[in-house]
N, C-alpha and C positions, 0 to 999 in steps of 0.2 A: 654598762655591762650588757644593759636594755637596750641603749642604740646599736652596741654593738650586734646583737640577733636580728634587730630592724636590718642592719645594711646586709648580714649574712641573708638574709629573707630576700631581698632586694635582689642582693647578685645571683642568687640561686633564681628567682624568678626570671632575671635578665637570661641566664644562662640556657633557660629549660625555653625560654620565646624565642631564642638563635638557634637551637637543637632545631625544633620544632619548624621554623620557617627554614633552616637548612634544608630539611628532610623534604619537604614541599619543594623546594627548588631544585635539588636530586630528582625527586621523582617527574616531575616537569620536565627536567632537562632528558630524561631517559625515555619519558611517552612522545616527547617531541618528536627523536632519533628514532624511533621507530616508527612513528607517521612517516617521516619522511621518508624513510627508508622504503615501505613497504609502497607508498605513492610511486615512487619509482621504478617497482615492480609489478606493482596491479596497472592492467588497462580497463577503462571503464566504458560501456557502451549505453549508447540512450536508444530507448524505440518509442517512438506515437503511439502508445497505445489504443488513443483512441480511434487515431486511422486503420490500422490493425483492424480492430474489431470492427468498425463500417466495413472494412473490405474482406471481411471471413466470409467465404462462398453458402455458411449454414446460416448465416443472421439473416438473413431473406425471406427464405422458410420460417424459421422461428420467429420472427416480428408477423409474417402470416397468419403463422398456428396461434400465436397470442391476439393478435387481432380478433380473430374467429370467437376465440376463448370468449376474451370482451366483450364482443356483441351477443354471443351465446348468454354469459353470466347478465346480462342488460336485459334480455325479453326475457330470462327466470325471474329478475326481479321485478320486473312491474308487472308481470303474470301473479305472483305467489305477495307482491305487499299489497294489496289492490284493496283486500281487506281488514290488513293490520292499523295498529297502533303508532301512532309518531313513536314512540318508544321501541317496538317491534319493528318498524321499518330500519330506523336506526340499527340498531343489533345484528340486523340481516345486511344492510349496507356492510356492516363490518365484517362480517364474516365473508361475506361475495368480495373484496376487498382483501381479505387475508390467504383466501383462494385464489385468487390473480394471481398475488405476489409470490405465493408458493410455485404455482404455474408459470410464472415469467423465470424464477431462479432454476425452474426445472428445462426451461429451454437456454437459457445462458450458460450455466454453468459449465455444460459439458465444451462450448463453443471457447470460451476465460482457458479450460484446460488445454483443451488446444490451442491456443493462443501462448499460454505459458511454455506449453511443453516447445513448441517451435524458438521462443527466446531463448529458451536454455540450447536449445540443439542450436541454432545458431552462435548463437557466444561461444560455448564450448569449441565450435568451427575455427570461431575467431581466436581463441583463445585471450576472451574477457573474463574477467575475475566477478564484475558486477555490471549489472544493466540497471538501469536510470530511467524513470520515465520523463520524456524530452522537455515536458511542458517544468519540469523541478530541474532542471540544469541551465545555469548563465554560461557557463563557456567550456568549449569541452566536450571530451566524450566520443567515441566514435557512431554515427547514428546505423543503426542495424535492423530499423524500420522497411525500408526495400525489400531486404533478404528475408526475413518475416514474414512480408506479403508473400512471396514468391514461394515459401515454405507453406504455407496455409492453402495457397492456392494449387499446390499440387494434389 
């Protein structure tokens, strides 16, 4: 009687394992079918984000403004830190760096927004559902870099 119970437990365990494996296979097949059909319907675009940013018309003025802010901050740091201890200089330097990073973010954010809006606009016009940075793509995709550059230059 004890051997029958062990045998029954083994059979039930094997059946549960088979049901589990069958469920996993069924889910995988349905998911794979969904991916295959989605990839046939979707269009993927690529954009060289660095190139677009480098050619943005507002980038030059933003860089000039940032360089001026760095120069001003350097002069201010040199004047104010003359009589400071090393620790005070270090703290003040960190505060200055944080202010410069905030200034850089304020200058770059509108440019990034403009690029993102242009990418979305070009992608919508071309019927693309996904746009990926060109550096992340090994093969395929429609390159929309030049179209985005034209859009931001208007």
